[in-house]
C-alpha positions as CSV (number, residue, x, y, z in Angstrom):
1,X,0.0,-0.1,0.1
2,X,1.3,3.4,-0.7
3,X,1.3,4.3,3.0
4,X,2.2,8.0,2.4
5,X,-1.1,8.5,1.0
6,X,-3.2,6.5,3.5
7,X,-3.3,9.0,6.2
8,X,-4.5,11.6,4.0
9,X,-7.6,9.4,2.8
10,X,-8.9,8.5,6.4
11,X,-11.8,10.8,6.1
12,X,-12.6,9.5,2.4
13,X,-12.3,5.9,3.7
14,X,-14.8,6.6,6.4
15,X,-17.4,8.4,4.1
16,X,-16.9,5.5,1.6
17,X,-17.8,2.9,4.2
18,X,-20.3,5.1,5.7
19,X,-22.4,5.5,2.6
20,X,-22.8,1.7,2.4
21,X,-26.1,0.0,3.3
22,X,-26.5,-1.3,6.8
23,X,-26.4,-5.0,5.4
24,X,-23.1,-4.2,3.7
25,X,-21.7,-2.9,6.9
26,X,-22.9,-6.1,8.6
27,X,-21.1,-8.0,6.1
28,X,-17.9,-6.1,6.4
29,X,-17.8,-6.8,10.1
30,X,-18.6,-10.4,9.6
31,X,-15.6,-10.7,7.2
32,X,-13.3,-9.0,9.6
33,X,-14.5,-11.4,12.3
34,X,-13.9,-14.4,10.0
35,X,-10.4,-13.2,9.2
36,X,-9.6,-12.8,13.0
37,X,-10.5,-16.5,13.3
38,X,-8.0,-17.6,10.6
39,X,-4.5,-18.8,11.1
40,X,-2.0,-16.8,8.9
41,X,1.4,-18.1,7.9
42,X,2.9,-14.6,8.4
43,X,2.2,-10.9,9.0
44,X,2.3,-10.4,5.1
45,X,-0.4,-13.0,4.6
46,X,-2.8,-11.6,6.7
47,X,-5.3,-9.4,4.8
48,X,-5.9,-5.9,6.0
49,X,-9.5,-4.9,7.2
50,X,-9.7,-2.5,4.3
51,X,-9.0,-5.3,1.4
52,X,-11.9,-7.4,3.3
53,X,-14.2,-4.5,3.4
54,X,-13.6,-3.7,-0.2
55,X,-14.0,-7.2,-1.1
56,X,-17.4,-7.4,0.6
57,X,-18.5,-4.1,-1.2
58,X,-17.3,-5.4,-4.5
59,X,-19.1,-8.7,-4.0
60,X,-22.4,-7.1,-3.1
61,X,-22.1,-4.7,-6.2
62,X,-21.5,-8.1,-8.3
63,X,-24.6,-9.6,-6.6
64,X,-26.7,-6.5,-7.5
65,X,-25.8,-6.5,-11.2
66,X,-26.5,-10.2,-11.6
67,X,-29.9,-10.0,-10.0
68,X,-31.5,-6.8,-10.9
69,X,-34.6,-6.1,-9.1
70,X,-33.7,-8.4,-6.1
71,X,-33.2,-7.0,-2.8
72,X,-30.4,-8.6,-1.3
73,X,-29.9,-6.1,1.5
74,X,-33.4,-6.5,3.0
75,X,-32.7,-6.6,6.9
76,X,-35.5,-9.3,7.2
77,X,-34.0,-11.9,4.9
78,X,-31.2,-14.1,6.2
79,X,-30.9,-15.4,2.5
80,X,-29.7,-12.2,1.3
81,X,-26.8,-12.1,3.8
82,X,-25.7,-15.8,3.3
83,X,-25.6,-14.9,-0.6
84,X,-23.4,-12.0,0.3
85,X,-21.1,-14.0,2.5
86,X,-20.7,-16.7,-0.2
87,X,-20.0,-14.2,-3.0
88,X,-17.3,-12.4,-0.8
89,X,-15.7,-15.7,-0.1
90,X,-15.7,-16.5,-3.9
91,X,-14.0,-13.0,-4.5
92,X,-11.4,-13.8,-1.8
93,X,-10.8,-17.1,-3.0
94,X,-9.8,-15.7,-6.7
95,X,-7.7,-12.9,-5.4
96,X,-4.7,-14.3,-6.7
97,X,-5.9,-14.3,-10.3
98,X,-8.3,-11.7,-10.4
99,X,-8.5,-8.0,-11.6
100,X,-10.6,-5.8,-9.8
101,X,-11.0,-2.0,-11.0
102,X,-13.7,0.2,-9.7
103,X,-15.8,2.1,-12.1
104,X,-16.2,5.8,-11.7
105,X,-19.8,5.8,-10.8
106,X,-22.0,6.8,-8.0
107,X,-20.3,5.3,-4.9
108,X,-17.6,4.0,-7.0
109,X,-13.9,5.0,-7.6
110,X,-12.9,8.6,-6.9
111,X,-10.6,8.5,-10.0
112,X,-10.8,7.5,-13.6
113,X,-9.5,4.2,-14.8
114,X,-6.9,6.0,-16.8
115,X,-5.4,7.3,-13.8
116,X,-4.1,4.1,-12.6
117,X,-0.4,3.8,-13.5
118,X,0.2,1.0,-16.1
119,X,2.7,-0.8,-13.9
120,X,-0.2,-1.5,-11.5
121,X,-2.7,-2.6,-14.2
122,X,-0.2,-5.1,-15.6
123,X,-0.1,-6.8,-12.1
124,X,-0.9,-10.4,-12.0
125,X,-3.2,-10.0,-9.2
126,X,-5.0,-6.4,-9.0
127,X,-7.6,-5.2,-6.5
128,X,-7.6,-1.6,-6.6
129,X,-8.3,0.7,-3.9
130,X,-11.4,2.7,-4.9
131,X,-9.9,5.9,-3.3
132,X,-6.3,5.8,-4.4
133,X,-5.3,5.0,-7.9
134,X,-1.7,4.1,-6.7
135,X,-2.8,1.4,-4.2
136,X,-3.2,-2.3,-5.4
137,X,-4.7,-3.9,-2.3
138,X,-3.4,-7.3,-3.5
139,X,0.1,-6.3,-4.3
140,X,2.3,-9.2,-4.1
141,X,5.3,-7.1,-2.8
142,X,3.4,-6.4,0.3
143,X,0.7,-9.0,0.6
144,X,0.7,-12.7,0.0
145,X,-2.7,-13.8,-0.9
146,X,-2.2,-17.5,-0.9
147,X,-3.3,-18.1,2.6
148,X,-6.3,-15.9,2.2
149,X,-7.3,-17.6,-1.1
150,X,-6.9,-21.0,0.4
151,X,-9.0,-20.0,3.6
152,X,-11.7,-18.6,1.4
153,X,-12.3,-21.7,-0.7
154,X,-15.5,-23.7,0.0
155,X,-16.6,-25.5,1.9
156,X,-13.9,-25.0,4.5
157,X,-14.4,-21.2,4.5
158,X,-17.5,-21.5,6.6
159,X,-15.8,-23.5,9.3
160,X,-15.5,-20.2,11.5
161,X,-19.3,-19.5,11.1
162,X,-20.1,-23.2,11.9
163,X,-18.0,-23.4,15.0
164,X,-19.5,-20.1,16.3
165,X,-23.0,-21.3,15.5
166,X,-22.4,-24.5,17.4
167,X,-21.1,-22.5,20.2
168,X,-24.2,-20.3,20.3
169,X,-26.5,-23.3,20.2
170,X,-24.8,-25.0,23.1
171,X,-25.1,-21.7,25.1
172,X,-28.7,-21.5,24.2
173,X,-29.4,-25.2,24.3
174,X,-28.8,-25.4,28.1
175,X,-32.1,-23.5,28.6
176,X,-35.6,-24.6,29.9
177,X,-36.4,-26.9,27.1
178,X,-33.3,-29.2,27.6
179,X,-33.7,-29.5,31.3
180,X,-37.2,-30.5,31.0
181,X,-36.2,-33.4,28.7
182,X,-33.8,-34.7,31.0
183,X,-36.1,-34.7,34.0
184,X,-38.7,-36.8,32.0
């Protein structure tokens, strides 16, 4: 990452995330939680929160385009959120061989595609920061995506969610219904 520009974009990053619908913000928190449950082989293989958040936003935009008229971000629909998680995992699993360039549209990149230096666009793995045309979030010189790609592959990518659900069920399972069954 071009660290010299990062502090200058703190407000823009906050605004960019702040403009996202509530469901996307929930998805971003879920993806950051998921990443915190993974074992990374080195500091360079741990994805940044910003990369995970942008992958989530990108995945949601892809889903919206592929399903026009369908409301994925309905707060009452668990199905929409599960589709968003699955699509985000697909985006992360393909990070080592994908090219993501944000369009300069409402809520997209703050720059035009031609503003991206050619040295970046020729990169094998490209996931552009929507706010900084000089920042490839998947730059191999500062981030090793192999662990992330492997962790995000199905079906193992959902293991952290399954473990957490099991803990939740076990905590809730010790309630009145279970005690009544034991006493019978």
